[in-house]
N, C-alpha and C positions, 0 to 999 in steps of 0.2 A: 504494500500500500504506500502511496506517496502523496505528498501535498502538492497541489498545483493551483494556478490561477487561470480562470477562464478568460481567454483573450479574443475569442471570436466564435463565429458560427459557420456551419457547413450546410448548404442546401444541395441535396442530391435528388433530383426528380426521378432518375432511373437508378434503381438499386436492387439488390437481392430481395426477393419476395418476403423473406423472413425479417427484413429490416424496414418494411413499409411504414410502420407507425413510430419508428424510432427518431429521436431528436439527436443531432450530432453537434458537438461543440469542440472548439480548438482549445486545448489546455497547454500551459507551459509549467513544468515542474518548478517549485520554489523551495528554498530552505525554510527552516522554522521562522526566520526573521522576515520572510516574504521576498527575499532576493531571488530573481530568476536564475535558474541553472538547468542545463540540459536542453534537449530538443523539444519542439512542439509535438503534441499528439492529438489525434482525433479520437474522441471518446463518446460513447453512447451515454446520454443523460438519463439516469433513472430516478432523479430527485427533483426535477424541475428547477435546476440551477440557472443562473444568469451571468452574463458577461461582467467581469470585474470581481466576481466572488472567488474566494479561496475554497477549494474542494478537496475531498479525498478521492483518489483514483486507484482502482485495482486493474490488474492486467492478466492476460492469459486465461486459463480456465476459470479463475475467480471472476473475471469480467463476464464471461458467458453465464455463469451461475447467478451473479448479481443482477444481470439484465433480464433474467428469465428467458434467455435465448440460448439454451444449452447446445443446440445444433446449428447455431448461426455463426457467421464469420465476423465475430467481435473479438477485438484484442484488448480494448480498454473501456472501462465503464466508470462513470462518476457515481459514487455510492453515498456521499455525504457532503453537506455544506458545513464548512468550518466556522464556528462562532468565535473561537479564541484559541491561540496557541501559547502555551507557557512552558518555557524551558528553564530548569533550575540546575545550576552547577555547570 
């Protein structure tokens, strides 16, 4: 699981039939302080998140389970909207 910020949206009018009702967002991983790090990803939104929000993203088989799309071609899914990050030590 990783922290990421939503930086954009993806509109795909033609896609795999198993993804027809899915919403796609562009996310960029961030560190706990919110500093961008790593490459952008396209993730399926399972929590109705929006641009600018910090979210939790899972990938691989966890993404397919979280999205309820077990047999779908999904590699990343947004599974939570982050309210606060606190790091001690």
